[in-house]
Z-matrix of the N, CA and C atoms (Angstrom, degrees):
N
C 1 1.446
C 2 1.529 1 107.54
N 3 1.303 2 116.14 1 136.51
C 4 1.459 3 121.96 2 178.09
C 5 1.519 4 108.52 3 -112.18
N 6 1.313 5 117.06 4 132.92
C 7 1.462 6 119.91 5 177.58
C 8 1.518 7 109.42 6 -128.14
N 9 1.321 8 115.00 7 153.48
C 10 1.454 9 121.81 8 -178.32
C 11 1.520 10 109.32 9 -88.80
N 12 1.326 11 116.71 10 130.84
C 13 1.458 12 122.22 11 175.05
C 14 1.523 13 107.72 12 -126.17
N 15 1.333 14 116.91 13 178.45
C 16 1.462 15 121.17 14 -176.03
C 17 1.524 16 112.60 15 -59.66
N 18 1.320 17 117.85 16 -39.12
C 19 1.450 18 120.97 17 -175.62
C 20 1.514 19 114.59 18 -90.21
N 21 1.324 20 119.47 19 -0.76
C 22 1.457 21 121.51 20 -178.97
C 23 1.517 22 110.96 21 147.91
N 24 1.343 23 116.04 22 -129.80
C 25 1.459 24 121.50 23 -179.34
C 26 1.519 25 109.69 24 -118.66
N 27 1.322 26 116.53 25 145.48
C 28 1.451 27 122.33 26 178.67
C 29 1.520 28 108.29 27 -124.25
N 30 1.328 29 117.61 28 130.21
C 31 1.455 30 122.93 29 178.21
C 32 1.512 31 108.12 30 -96.14
N 33 1.336 32 116.84 31 126.85
C 34 1.449 33 122.67 32 -175.90
C 35 1.526 34 108.69 33 -122.23
N 36 1.343 35 117.78 34 132.01
C 37 1.468 36 123.02 35 174.16
C 38 1.516 37 107.91 36 -113.35
N 39 1.334 38 116.76 37 127.40
C 40 1.457 39 121.97 38 -176.39
C 41 1.515 40 109.90 39 -130.78
N 42 1.357 41 116.87 40 153.21
C 43 1.450 42 121.93 41 173.66
C 44 1.522 43 108.58 42 -87.20
N 45 1.315 44 116.65 43 145.09
C 46 1.463 45 121.66 44 179.37
C 47 1.513 46 109.70 45 -83.07
N 48 1.306 47 120.74 46 150.64
C 49 1.455 48 129.31 47 -2.19
C 50 1.522 49 111.43 48 -78.43
N 51 1.336 50 115.87 49 152.00
C 52 1.448 51 122.06 50 -177.34
C 53 1.531 52 108.94 51 -148.06
N 54 1.318 53 117.43 52 150.69
C 55 1.459 54 122.80 53 176.17
C 56 1.521 55 107.86 54 -104.16
N 57 1.336 56 116.60 55 126.39
C 58 1.460 57 122.03 56 -178.12
C 59 1.525 58 107.90 57 -122.33
N 60 1.331 59 116.80 58 131.32
C 61 1.457 60 120.72 59 176.24
C 62 1.517 61 108.95 60 -105.57
N 63 1.338 62 116.04 61 162.29
C 64 1.465 63 120.49 62 -175.95
C 65 1.519 64 110.70 63 -121.54
N 66 1.333 65 115.74 64 152.54
C 67 1.453 66 124.40 65 178.91
C 68 1.524 67 109.05 66 -89.37
N 69 1.302 68 117.16 67 158.61
C 70 1.463 69 121.17 68 177.89
C 71 1.524 70 112.38 69 -62.37
N 72 1.319 71 117.84 70 -30.55
C 73 1.458 72 121.63 71 -176.35
C 74 1.521 73 112.65 72 -85.50
N 75 1.320 74 117.51 73 8.35
C 76 1.458 75 120.60 74 -176.08
C 77 1.529 76 111.82 75 -64.01
N 78 1.297 77 117.43 76 -47.15
C 79 1.462 78 121.47 77 -176.23
C 80 1.519 79 110.33 78 -113.44
N 81 1.305 80 116.62 79 90.96
C 82 1.453 81 120.18 80 173.92
C 83 1.524 82 106.98 81 -86.92
N 84 1.333 83 118.29 82 124.24
C 85 1.463 84 120.03 83 -174.99
C 86 1.529 85 112.16 84 -66.58
N 87 1.313 86 114.66 85 142.57
C 88 1.459 87 121.29 86 173.67
C 89 1.519 88 106.26 87 -109.61
N 90 1.301 89 116.61 88 124.09
C 91 1.449 90 121.33 89 -177.77
C 92 1.524 91 109.48 90 -97.08
N 93 1.324 92 115.33 91 132.29
C 94 1.460 93 120.61 92 -179.24
C 95 1.521 94 109.68 93 -76.95
N 96 1.325 95 115.37 94 140.65
C 97 1.462 96 119.81 95 177.19
C 98 1.524 97 109.12 96 -85.45
N 99 1.302 98 116.84 97 161.02
C 100 1.461 99 121.75 98 -178.31
C 101 1.530 100 112.02 99 -60.07
N 102 1.340 101 120.88 100 -43.22
C 103 1.468 102 119.18 101 177.92
C 104 1.535 103 112.92 102 -61.12
N 105 1.319 104 116.85 103 -37.86
C 106 1.455 105 119.76 104 178.18
C 107 1.525 106 112.00 105 -68.60
N 108 1.317 107 117.58 106 -34.66
C 109 1.464 108 121.21 107 176.24
C 110 1.520 109 109.69 108 -64.54
N 111 1.325 110 117.20 109 -42.49
C 112 1.463 111 120.93 110 -179.98
C 113 1.536 112 110.51 111 -66.61
N 114 1.337 113 118.10 112 -37.73
C 115 1.464 114 121.15 113 177.24
C 116 1.526 115 110.66 114 -65.15
N 117 1.322 116 116.58 115 -38.80
C 118 1.459 117 120.89 116 -178.02
C 119 1.526 118 111.13 117 -66.89
N 120 1.327 119 117.82 118 -31.50
C 121 1.461 120 120.94 119 178.91
C 122 1.520 121 111.46 120 -65.96
N 123 1.327 122 117.70 121 -29.26
C 124 1.464 123 121.75 122 -176.79
C 125 1.528 124 112.37 123 -83.98
N 126 1.312 125 118.96 124 -18.90
C 127 1.456 126 121.50 125 -177.17
C 128 1.531 127 109.97 126 -72.79
N 129 1.346 128 117.06 127 141.73
C 130 1.466 129 119.50 128 178.69
C 131 1.527 130 110.40 129 -71.79
N 132 1.322 131 115.14 130 146.47
C 133 1.453 132 121.84 131 -179.47
C 134 1.520 133 108.39 132 -99.14
N 135 1.328 134 116.83 133 118.34
C 136 1.461 135 121.77 134 -178.53
C 137 1.526 136 109.38 135 -85.47
N 138 1.339 137 115.96 136 128.34
C 139 1.456 138 121.28 137 178.72
C 140 1.522 139 108.64 138 -105.18
N 141 1.320 140 116.01 139 127.41
C 142 1.457 141 120.93 140 178.59
C 143 1.527 142 108.82 141 -119.56
N 144 1.313 143 116.14 142 152.84
C 145 1.460 144 121.54 143 178.00
C 146 1.519 145 108.99 144 -105.44
N 147 1.326 146 117.32 145 156.96
C 148 1.469 147 119.23 146 177.73
C 149 1.536 148 112.11 147 -61.02
N 150 1.340 149 116.74 148 -33.38
C 151 1.466 150 119.32 149 179.49
C 152 1.524 151 111.67 150 -64.09
N 153 1.340 152 117.00 151 -38.53
C 154 1.462 153 118.90 152 -179.73
C 155 1.523 154 111.73 153 -68.48
N 156 1.336 155 117.23 154 -22.32
C 157 1.464 156 121.22 155 177.48
C 158 1.520 157 112.04 156 -92.60
N 159 1.337 158 117.08 157 -6.91
C 160 1.463 159 120.48 158 -179.58
C 161 1.515 160 113.21 159 75.32
N 162 1.344 161 117.14 160 32.43
C 163 1.464 162 121.90 161 -177.98
C 164 1.526 163 108.71 162 -105.30
N 165 1.323 164 116.62 163 132.69
C 166 1.462 165 122.29 164 177.27
C 167 1.523 166 108.76 165 -87.52
N 168 1.331 167 117.64 166 119.03
C 169 1.462 168 121.01 167 -177.06
C 170 1.525 169 112.04 168 -112.06
N 171 1.322 170 118.03 169 17.62
C 172 1.460 171 119.43 170 177.83
C 173 1.525 172 108.79 171 -67.22
N 174 1.348 173 117.44 172 139.03
C 175 1.463 174 119.82 173 -177.59
C 176 1.527 175 111.55 174 -65.14
N 177 1.312 176 115.74 175 136.98
C 178 1.460 177 121.35 176 -179.70
C 179 1.523 178 111.76 177 -105.77
N 180 1.315 179 117.23 178 -8.59
C 181 1.458 180 122.04 179 179.93
C 182 1.517 181 109.45 180 -112.57
N 183 1.313 182 116.29 181 148.06
C 184 1.451 183 121.42 182 178.35
C 185 1.522 184 107.73 183 -119.85
N 186 1.338 185 116.56 184 126.00
C 187 1.455 186 121.32 185 178.59
C 188 1.516 187 108.40 186 -80.57
N 189 1.323 188 116.43 187 118.87
C 190 1.457 189 121.24 188 -177.95
C 191 1.515 190 110.63 189 -88.09
N 192 1.338 191 116.71 190 -44.69
C 193 1.459 192 119.61 191 -175.27
C 194 1.520 193 109.15 192 -157.78
N 195 1.311 194 116.05 193 141.54
C 196 1.457 195 121.76 194 175.08
C 197 1.518 196 107.05 195 -126.62
N 198 1.328 197 117.29 196 125.48
C 199 1.463 198 121.37 197 -178.13
C 200 1.519 199 109.34 198 -140.93
N 201 1.322 200 115.93 199 149.02
C 202 1.461 201 120.80 200 176.10
C 203 1.519 202 109.32 201 -74.93
N 204 1.330 203 117.27 202 149.04
C 205 1.469 204 118.83 203 175.86
C 206 1.523 205 110.59 204 -68.23
N 207 1.321 206 115.97 205 157.89
C 208 1.466 207 120.91 206 -179.81
C 209 1.528 208 110.21 207 -63.32
N 210 1.308 209 115.45 208 144.94
C 211 1.465 210 120.27 209 178.69
C 212 1.522 211 109.86 210 -69.03
N 213 1.325 212 114.96 211 140.83
C 214 1.462 213 119.77 212 179.27
C 215 1.517 214 109.38 213 -79.07
N 216 1.321 215 115.34 214 145.14
C 217 1.457 216 119.92 215 177.15
C 218 1.518 217 109.68 216 -78.86
N 219 1.317 218 115.07 217 153.73
C 220 1.460 219 120.18 218 179.25
C 221 1.525 220 109.82 219 -68.61
N 222 1.317 221 115.84 220 150.29
C 223 1.453 222 120.78 221 178.73
C 224 1.519 223 111.60 222 -77.80
N 225 1.319 224 115.31 223 168.77
C 226 1.469 225 121.64 224 -179.90
C 227 1.517 226 108.31 225 -117.20
N 228 1.329 227 116.33 226 131.58
C 229 1.461 228 120.26 227 175.26
C 230 1.515 229 108.60 228 -91.11
N 231 1.330 230 115.59 229 134.70
C 232 1.461 231 120.89 230 178.07
C 233 1.525 232 108.33 231 -115.52
N 234 1.323 233 116.76 232 147.01
C 235 1.473 234 119.38 233 -175.22
C 236 1.527 235 114.33 234 -72.63
N 237 1.348 236 117.64 235 -31.59
C 238 1.463 237 118.91 236 -177.23
C 239 1.526 238 110.55 237 -152.50
N 240 1.314 239 116.57 238 179.26
C 241 1.462 240 122.48 239 -176.65
C 242 1.526 241 111.07 240 -67.89
N 243 1.308 242 117.01 241 -36.32
C 244 1.467 243 120.17 242 -179.14
C 245 1.531 244 110.53 243 -62.31
N 246 1.334 245 116.79 244 -40.91
C 247 1.463 246 120.26 245 178.40
C 248 1.530 247 110.52 246 -67.19
N 249 1.338 248 116.81 247 -37.12
C 250 1.465 249 121.03 248 177.55
C 251 1.518 250 110.72 249 -62.55
N 252 1.322 251 117.32 250 -47.21
C 253 1.466 252 121.70 251 179.80
C 254 1.526 253 110.04 252 -62.95
N 255 1.325 254 117.15 253 -39.99
C 256 1.461 255 121.36 254 179.26
C 257 1.528 256 110.38 255 -62.73
N 258 1.329 257 117.80 256 -45.44
C 259 1.470 258 121.20 257 179.59
C 260 1.531 259 111.25 258 -66.03
N 261 1.334 260 117.09 259 -37.74
C 262 1.463 261 119.44 260 178.00
C 263 1.529 262 111.36 261 -65.22
N 264 1.337 263 117.23 262 -33.65
C 265 1.461 264 120.83 263 179.76
C 266 1.523 265 111.83 264 -76.97
N 267 1.330 266 117.31 265 -46.37
C 268 1.456 267 120.72 266 -172.14
C 269 1.532 268 113.41 267 -86.75
N 270 1.330 269 118.25 268 -48.97
C 271 1.452 270 120.16 269 -174.06
C 272 1.525 271 112.93 270 -87.58
N 273 1.310 272 116.70 271 -50.42
C 274 1.465 273 119.64 272 -176.37
C 275 1.525 274 112.22 273 -83.53
N 276 1.308 275 117.60 274 -25.86
C 277 1.480 276 124.05 275 -179.05
C 278 1.514 277 112.03 276 53.99
N 279 1.331 278 116.66 277 46.71
C 280 1.454 279 121.08 278 176.77
C 281 1.519 280 112.47 279 -104.32
N 282 1.309 281 115.97 280 -13.16
C 283 1.478 282 119.76 281 178.08
C 284 1.499 283 108.75 282 -115.30
C-alpha cells in the first residue's frame, strides 16, 4: 500500500486483517471525451456466464417471511405548548 505524506510517498506493508482509510484526493474523476464515447459504442460487448468464470451462484439464504411494516398512527395537533407538555407527561410518559 502506498500513502501520501508531506515529503512524498510512503510504502506500507501490513498483515491482514487491517483497517485502511482513504483521502479525499484518492479518486479524481476522469471524464470521457465525446470521441471516446463514440468509439466505445462501436466496440462489441462480451457476455460471460458465471459458469464460464467458475463462480457458484446457488442461493445461500432462505427467505422465511416477508411482511409489510405496521402502519403508522396519525399525529395529534395540540393548540399550545402547555397541552403538548401535558400530553408528553400523561400519555407518552417521556417527561
